C-alpha positions as CSV (number, residue, x, y, z in Angstrom):
1,M,56.5,-44.3,-53.0
2,S,58.2,-41.8,-50.7
3,I,60.4,-43.0,-47.9
4,H,57.9,-41.5,-45.4
5,K,55.1,-43.5,-46.9
6,S,57.1,-46.7,-46.8
7,K,57.4,-46.6,-43.0
8,G,56.2,-49.8,-41.4
9,L,56.2,-51.7,-44.7
10,E,58.5,-54.4,-46.1
11,F,59.3,-55.5,-49.6
12,P,61.5,-58.3,-51.0
13,V,63.4,-55.9,-53.2
14,V,63.8,-52.1,-52.7
15,F,65.3,-49.4,-55.0
16,L,66.5,-46.4,-53.1
17,S,67.0,-43.8,-55.9
18,N,68.5,-40.4,-56.3
19,T,70.7,-40.6,-53.1
20,G,73.1,-38.1,-54.7
21,K,70.7,-35.2,-54.1
22,Q,71.8,-32.7,-51.4
23,F,69.6,-32.2,-48.3
24,N,67.4,-29.1,-48.3
25,L,69.3,-26.7,-46.0
26,T,68.1,-23.3,-47.5
27,D,66.4,-22.4,-44.2
28,L,69.8,-22.1,-42.6
29,N,70.7,-19.1,-44.8
30,Q,67.7,-17.0,-43.8
31,S,68.4,-13.6,-42.2
32,I,66.4,-14.6,-39.1
33,L,66.6,-18.1,-37.5
34,L,64.0,-19.4,-35.1
35,H,64.3,-22.4,-32.7
36,Q,61.6,-23.7,-30.4
37,D,64.0,-24.0,-27.4
38,M,66.9,-21.6,-28.2
39,G,64.8,-18.7,-29.4
40,I,65.8,-16.2,-32.1
41,G,69.1,-15.6,-34.0
42,V,69.7,-12.6,-36.3
43,K,72.4,-10.9,-38.2
44,Y,74.1,-7.8,-36.8
45,I,73.9,-4.7,-39.1
46,D,76.5,-1.9,-38.8
47,Y,74.9,1.1,-40.6
48,D,78.0,3.3,-40.3
49,K,80.3,0.8,-41.9
50,Q,77.5,-0.6,-44.1
51,I,78.3,-4.2,-43.3
52,Q,76.3,-7.1,-41.7
53,Y,77.5,-10.3,-40.2
54,N,76.1,-13.3,-38.1
55,T,75.8,-12.9,-34.4
56,L,77.0,-15.5,-32.0
57,T,73.4,-16.4,-31.3
58,K,72.6,-16.9,-35.0
59,V,75.7,-19.1,-35.4
60,A,74.7,-21.2,-32.4
61,L,71.1,-21.6,-33.8
62,K,72.4,-22.4,-37.2
63,N,74.6,-25.2,-35.8
64,K,71.8,-26.5,-33.7
65,I,69.3,-26.6,-36.6
66,L,71.9,-28.2,-38.9
67,T,72.5,-31.0,-36.3
68,E,68.7,-31.6,-35.9
69,T,68.2,-31.6,-39.7
70,L,71.0,-34.1,-40.3
71,S,69.7,-36.3,-37.4
72,E,66.2,-36.3,-39.0
73,E,67.7,-37.2,-42.4
74,M,69.6,-40.0,-40.8
75,R,66.4,-41.4,-39.3
76,I,64.8,-41.2,-42.8
77,L,67.7,-43.0,-44.3
78,Y,67.4,-45.7,-41.6
79,V,63.8,-46.2,-42.6
80,A,64.8,-46.5,-46.3
81,L,67.5,-49.0,-45.6
82,T,65.4,-51.3,-43.5
83,R,62.4,-51.8,-45.9
84,A,64.1,-54.6,-47.9
85,K,63.7,-58.2,-46.9
86,E,66.2,-59.6,-49.4
87,K,68.0,-57.0,-51.5
88,I,68.3,-53.2,-51.8
89,Y,69.7,-51.3,-54.8
90,I,71.0,-47.8,-54.0
91,T,71.6,-45.5,-57.0
92,A,73.2,-42.0,-57.2
93,T,74.7,-39.7,-59.8
94,V,78.1,-38.4,-58.5
95,K,80.2,-35.8,-60.3
96,D,84.0,-36.6,-60.4
97,Y,83.7,-39.7,-58.3
98,E,87.4,-40.6,-58.2
99,K,88.3,-37.1,-57.0
100,K,85.5,-37.1,-54.4
101,Q,86.6,-40.5,-53.1
102,E,90.2,-39.3,-52.8
103,E,89.0,-36.3,-50.7
104,M,86.9,-38.7,-48.5
105,R,89.9,-41.0,-47.9
106,K,92.0,-38.0,-46.7
107,Q,89.2,-37.1,-44.2
108,I,88.8,-40.7,-43.0
109,S,92.6,-40.8,-42.2
110,K,92.1,-37.9,-39.8
111,Y,89.1,-39.3,-38.0
112,E,89.1,-42.7,-36.4
113,I,86.1,-44.8,-35.5
114,K,85.4,-44.7,-31.7
115,N,83.1,-47.3,-30.1
116,G,82.1,-48.5,-33.5
117,K,80.8,-45.1,-34.6
118,I,82.0,-42.6,-37.2
119,N,83.0,-39.3,-35.7
120,P,80.0,-36.9,-35.8
121,I,82.3,-34.0,-37.0
122,L,83.1,-36.1,-40.2
123,V,79.4,-37.0,-40.7
124,K,78.4,-33.3,-40.5
125,K,80.8,-32.5,-43.3
126,Y,78.6,-34.5,-45.8
127,K,75.1,-33.5,-46.8
128,K,74.0,-36.4,-49.1
129,Y,72.7,-39.9,-48.4
130,I,75.3,-41.4,-50.9
131,D,78.1,-39.7,-49.0
132,W,77.1,-41.3,-45.7
133,I,76.8,-44.7,-47.4
134,L,80.2,-44.3,-49.1
135,L,81.7,-43.3,-45.7
136,V,80.6,-46.6,-44.2
137,L,81.9,-48.5,-47.3
138,E,85.3,-46.9,-46.9
139,Y,85.5,-47.6,-43.2
140,E,84.1,-51.1,-43.4
141,N,85.3,-52.2,-46.9
142,K,87.1,-55.3,-45.4
143,N,84.0,-56.5,-43.7
144,L,81.4,-56.0,-46.5
145,D,82.7,-58.3,-49.2
146,N,79.7,-60.7,-48.8
147,T,77.2,-58.0,-47.9
148,C,77.3,-55.5,-50.7
149,T,79.0,-54.7,-54.0
150,L,79.8,-51.2,-55.4
151,Q,79.3,-50.7,-59.1
152,I,80.6,-47.5,-60.8
153,L,79.1,-46.9,-64.3
154,D,80.7,-44.3,-66.6
155,K,78.2,-41.9,-68.1
156,N,79.8,-41.9,-71.6
157,K,79.8,-45.7,-71.7
158,L,76.2,-45.9,-70.7
159,I,75.2,-43.4,-73.4
160,D,77.1,-45.5,-76.0
161,S,75.3,-48.7,-74.9
162,F,71.9,-46.9,-75.5
163,E,72.7,-45.8,-79.1
164,E,70.4,-47.2,-81.7
165,K,71.9,-50.1,-83.6
166,E,71.1,-50.8,-87.2
167,K,67.8,-52.7,-87.4
168,E,67.9,-56.1,-89.0
169,E,65.0,-56.7,-91.3
170,K,63.4,-60.1,-91.2
171,D,60.7,-61.8,-93.2
172,L,58.6,-63.1,-90.3
173,I,56.0,-64.8,-92.5
174,K,58.7,-66.7,-94.3
175,E,60.4,-67.6,-91.0
176,L,57.2,-68.8,-89.5
177,N,56.4,-70.9,-92.6
178,E,59.8,-72.5,-92.5
179,T,59.7,-73.2,-88.8
180,K,59.0,-76.9,-87.9
181,V,56.1,-77.2,-85.5
182,D,56.2,-79.9,-82.8
183,A,52.7,-81.3,-82.4
184,E,53.2,-82.1,-78.8
185,E,54.3,-78.5,-78.1
186,V,51.3,-77.2,-79.9
187,E,49.0,-79.3,-77.8
188,K,50.7,-78.0,-74.6
189,I,50.2,-74.4,-75.7
190,K,46.6,-75.1,-76.7
191,E,46.0,-76.7,-73.3
192,K,47.3,-73.6,-71.6
193,L,45.3,-71.2,-73.7
194,E,42.1,-73.1,-73.4
195,F,42.5,-73.8,-69.7
196,K,39.4,-73.4,-67.6
197,Y,39.5,-73.1,-63.8
198,K,38.0,-76.3,-62.3
199,Y,36.2,-74.4,-59.5
200,E,34.9,-71.4,-61.5
201,N,31.5,-71.6,-59.9
202,S,33.1,-71.2,-56.5
203,T,34.5,-67.8,-57.5
204,K,30.9,-66.6,-58.2
205,T,29.3,-68.2,-55.1
206,I,28.5,-65.8,-52.3
207,T,30.0,-66.8,-49.0
208,K,27.3,-65.2,-46.8
209,T,23.7,-64.1,-47.2
210,S,20.4,-63.6,-45.3
211,V,17.1,-65.4,-45.3
212,S,15.4,-62.3,-46.8
213,N,17.9,-62.3,-49.7
214,I,17.3,-65.9,-50.5
215,K,13.6,-65.3,-50.6
216,K,14.1,-62.4,-53.0
217,L,16.4,-64.6,-55.2
218,K,13.8,-67.3,-55.4
219,Q,11.0,-64.9,-56.2
220,E,13.1,-63.3,-59.0
221,S,14.0,-66.7,-60.4
222,R,10.3,-67.6,-60.6
223,T,9.4,-64.2,-62.1
224,N,12.2,-64.6,-64.8
225,Q,11.0,-68.1,-65.6
226,A,7.4,-66.9,-66.0
227,K,8.6,-64.1,-68.3
228,Q,10.6,-66.6,-70.5
229,E,7.5,-68.8,-70.8
230,S,5.3,-66.0,-72.0
231,Q,7.6,-64.5,-74.8
232,T,4.9,-64.5,-77.5
233,I,4.3,-60.8,-77.8
234,T,3.0,-59.1,-81.0
235,T,4.4,-55.9,-82.4
236,N,1.4,-53.9,-81.1
237,N,1.7,-55.4,-77.7
238,K,5.4,-54.5,-77.6
239,A,4.6,-50.9,-78.5
240,N,1.9,-50.8,-75.7
241,N,4.4,-52.3,-73.2
242,I,7.0,-49.6,-74.0
243,E,4.4,-46.9,-73.3
244,D,3.4,-48.6,-70.1
245,N,7.1,-48.9,-69.1
246,D,7.6,-45.2,-69.7
247,K,4.7,-44.5,-67.4
248,E,6.0,-46.8,-64.7
249,G,9.5,-45.2,-65.0
250,K,8.0,-41.8,-64.5
251,E,6.0,-42.9,-61.5
252,E,9.1,-44.5,-60.0
253,N,11.2,-41.4,-60.5
254,N,8.5,-39.2,-59.0
255,G,8.4,-41.4,-56.0
256,L,12.2,-41.4,-55.5
257,E,13.1,-40.3,-51.9
258,F,16.3,-40.1,-50.0
259,L,15.8,-41.1,-46.4
260,K,16.9,-38.8,-43.6
261,P,19.1,-40.1,-40.8
262,E,17.0,-40.9,-37.7
263,F,18.6,-38.1,-35.6
264,L,17.5,-35.5,-38.2
265,K,13.9,-36.6,-38.4
266,D,11.1,-34.6,-37.0
267,S,8.5,-37.0,-35.7
268,K,5.7,-34.9,-37.2
269,E,7.1,-35.0,-40.7
270,E,8.1,-38.6,-40.5
271,K,6.7,-40.9,-43.2
272,I,5.5,-44.3,-42.0
273,T,5.7,-46.7,-44.9
274,P,3.9,-50.1,-44.9
275,A,7.3,-51.8,-44.4
276,K,7.9,-49.5,-41.4
277,K,4.5,-50.3,-40.0
278,G,5.3,-54.0,-40.2
279,T,8.5,-53.5,-38.2
280,L,6.6,-51.5,-35.6
281,I,4.0,-54.2,-35.1
282,H,6.8,-56.9,-34.9
283,R,8.5,-54.8,-32.2
284,T,5.2,-54.4,-30.2
285,I,4.4,-58.1,-30.4
286,Q,7.8,-59.0,-29.1
287,Q,7.2,-56.8,-26.0
288,L,4.0,-58.7,-25.0
289,D,4.0,-60.9,-21.9
290,E,2.6,-64.3,-22.9
291,K,1.3,-65.0,-19.3
292,K,-1.0,-61.9,-19.3
293,E,-4.5,-61.3,-20.7
294,Y,-4.5,-58.0,-22.6
295,T,-7.2,-55.4,-23.1
296,Y,-7.2,-52.5,-25.6
297,E,-6.1,-50.1,-22.8
298,D,-3.3,-52.4,-21.7
299,I,-1.7,-52.4,-25.2
300,K,-2.3,-48.7,-25.6
301,N,-0.5,-48.0,-22.3
302,M,2.4,-50.3,-23.3
303,I,2.9,-48.4,-26.5
304,E,2.8,-45.1,-24.6
305,E,5.5,-46.4,-22.2
306,M,7.6,-47.4,-25.2
307,K,7.2,-44.0,-26.6
308,S,8.3,-42.4,-23.4
309,K,11.4,-44.5,-23.5
310,N,12.1,-43.3,-27.0
311,I,11.6,-46.7,-28.5
312,F,8.9,-45.2,-30.7
313,T,8.4,-41.7,-32.0
314,E,5.0,-40.1,-31.6
315,K,4.1,-40.7,-35.2
316,E,5.3,-44.3,-35.0
317,A,3.2,-44.9,-31.9
318,E,0.1,-43.4,-33.6
319,S,0.6,-45.7,-36.7
320,I,0.4,-48.9,-34.7
321,D,-3.0,-50.7,-35.1
322,I,-3.8,-51.7,-31.5
323,D,-6.8,-53.8,-32.7
324,K,-4.4,-56.0,-34.7
325,I,-2.2,-56.5,-31.6
326,L,-5.2,-57.3,-29.5
327,Q,-6.5,-59.7,-32.1
328,Y,-3.2,-61.6,-31.8
329,T,-3.6,-62.0,-28.0
330,K,-6.9,-63.8,-28.7
331,S,-5.4,-66.3,-31.2
332,E,-4.8,-70.0,-30.8
333,I,-1.0,-69.3,-30.8
334,W,-1.4,-67.0,-27.7
335,K,-3.4,-69.7,-25.9
336,E,-0.6,-72.2,-26.5
337,L,2.0,-69.7,-25.5
338,K,0.3,-69.2,-22.1
339,E,0.7,-72.9,-21.3
340,A,4.0,-73.4,-23.2
341,K,7.0,-75.0,-21.4
342,K,9.5,-72.7,-23.1
343,V,9.2,-69.6,-25.3
344,Y,11.9,-68.1,-27.5
345,K,11.5,-64.8,-29.4
346,E,13.7,-63.0,-31.9
347,K,16.4,-65.6,-31.9
348,P,19.2,-65.0,-34.4
349,F,20.9,-68.0,-36.2
350,Y,23.6,-69.0,-38.6
351,I,23.5,-72.1,-40.8
352,N,25.5,-73.5,-43.7
353,I,23.4,-74.3,-46.7
354,P,24.6,-76.0,-49.9
355,A,24.9,-73.4,-52.7
356,K,22.8,-75.8,-55.0
357,E,19.8,-75.4,-52.7
358,I,19.9,-71.6,-53.0
359,D,20.9,-71.2,-56.7
360,I,19.7,-74.0,-59.0
361,D,22.3,-72.8,-61.7
362,N,25.2,-73.3,-59.2
363,N,26.7,-76.8,-59.4
364,S,29.5,-76.2,-57.0
365,D,29.9,-78.2,-53.8
366,D,30.3,-75.0,-51.7
367,N,28.2,-74.0,-48.7
368,I,26.8,-70.6,-48.1
369,L,26.5,-69.2,-44.6
370,V,22.9,-68.0,-44.1
371,Q,21.9,-65.7,-41.3
372,G,18.4,-64.9,-40.1
373,I,16.2,-64.2,-37.1
374,I,13.3,-66.4,-36.0
375,D,10.3,-64.4,-34.8
376,L,9.1,-67.1,-32.4
377,Y,9.4,-70.8,-31.5
378,Y,8.1,-72.6,-28.4
379,I,7.7,-76.0,-26.8
380,T,4.1,-76.7,-26.1
381,K,2.8,-78.4,-22.9
382,D,2.7,-81.6,-25.0
383,D,6.4,-81.2,-25.8
384,K,5.8,-80.2,-29.4
385,L,8.2,-77.8,-31.2
386,V,6.2,-75.0,-32.9
387,L,7.8,-72.5,-35.3
388,V,6.0,-69.2,-35.9
389,D,6.6,-66.3,-38.3
390,Y,4.6,-63.1,-38.2
391,K,3.7,-61.5,-41.5
392,T,2.2,-58.0,-42.0
393,D,1.7,-58.3,-45.8
394,Y,-1.6,-57.0,-47.1
395,I,-3.7,-60.0,-48.2
396,K,-7.4,-60.7,-48.8
397,K,-9.3,-63.4,-46.9
398,G,-9.2,-66.7,-48.8
399,E,-5.7,-65.9,-50.3
400,E,-3.7,-67.4,-47.5
401,Q,-2.1,-69.9,-49.9
402,K,-0.3,-67.0,-51.5
403,L,1.3,-66.2,-48.2
404,I,2.4,-69.8,-47.8
405,E,4.0,-69.8,-51.3
406,R,5.7,-66.5,-50.8
407,Y,7.4,-67.6,-47.5
408,K,7.8,-71.3,-48.0
409,V,11.6,-71.1,-48.6
410,Q,12.1,-68.8,-45.6
411,M,10.2,-71.2,-43.3
412,E,12.1,-74.2,-44.6
413,L,15.4,-72.5,-43.7
414,Y,14.1,-71.6,-40.2
415,E,13.1,-75.3,-39.8
416,K,16.5,-76.5,-40.9
417,A,18.2,-74.1,-38.5
418,L,16.0,-75.2,-35.6
419,T,16.3,-78.9,-36.4
420,K,20.1,-78.6,-36.5
421,A,20.4,-76.5,-33.3
422,L,17.9,-78.5,-31.1
423,N,18.6,-81.9,-32.7
424,R,14.9,-82.6,-33.0
425,K,12.2,-82.2,-35.7
426,V,9.9,-79.2,-35.9
427,D,6.3,-80.5,-35.3
428,K,4.5,-77.5,-36.7
429,K,5.3,-74.5,-38.9
430,I,2.9,-71.6,-38.7
431,I,2.6,-68.2,-40.5
432,Y,0.5,-65.7,-38.6
433,S,-1.1,-63.1,-40.8
434,V,-1.4,-59.9,-38.7
435,T,-3.6,-58.4,-41.5
436,L,-6.2,-61.2,-41.3
437,G,-5.6,-62.2,-37.7
438,S,-5.4,-65.9,-38.9
439,T,-2.8,-68.7,-38.9
440,S,-1.7,-70.8,-41.9
441,E,0.0,-74.1,-41.3
442,L,2.7,-75.3,-43.7
């Protein structure tokens, strides 16, 4: 990565390469120089004598920009040198190294270190990272014995070392056949190759999920089991199924829709799906005051008020079946709520559930964090704990058992969460069907 990108990061070992490259100072040779504080510097052109030369202003600007550029390069080098935790390798290609070092030593003899710093005039003479680093090495060579080492590699010797050597031909099959095999060593290798991680199931176990997801997983598991049990299909049936699947696929594709964000929706064009209707009814029920007796008009006015507060859009408000809400206020649950000691609505919870209980194929001892929201639970006047879940699924009268089977797992999880949180048993578990206006006790 570039030095700029490495800022703020640290690594055990760092390679700082290509430090023999000269800084980019081409901008200093432009005919016109600009500086944010000092202004503009240009060359003077003498048309009579047909000559041009730098003005004092341009020389001043050039010196200022050079100083600022070198200062910035010095900051970048500081970043590069401070990325390593343990070791840094600095590489550079230098032409005529011995001659260059001799020149540098002559310059060093002229400029002494003052207050622990190399003279800025000397620093400005050099325009490469490696030159600055070598300056420090020359000044501090007595103090750096245990800190760093300098290696000079001759190019010609390096090239010689990379030359291809004559390849030695070997009969590998013969060598392998003649090699004595240690049975104990073979067993160790076999053990390593066939190693299986003891907690492999844990790597596949989800750490967190919701009650809704668990319900779906259980339903899918039951569906897959049913499919496996009914795998006696004739060739003709298979052909018919393929045709049916094609039809289903087309229907699914035709019904594909991409939902608009809420802020882009026009309330008139908004599509209210059955799932959305269920959410709206839930939200309306949550707003009801258990101590009141409601009429059709009361509920209608409450929905209008929620619409005015932008809780519902106009189309959402129109889609709410007021009769279903009114029917709920005449139920046995409502009568109990009016006399209840405590009422809790829309209470979120988190509970750890053993993975085995959620996934029968998982034999790990891990727990899964399950989150959910309980629609309603309350303490009756007789001090009984009642758990209620509203369901808006379409269901025919007499098929209430289907609803119980569908949401049995969900209700059991709610019961576990309540039992653990309140340190007492749940006396009654009820599913209230908004469609039928009836209750089913589990």
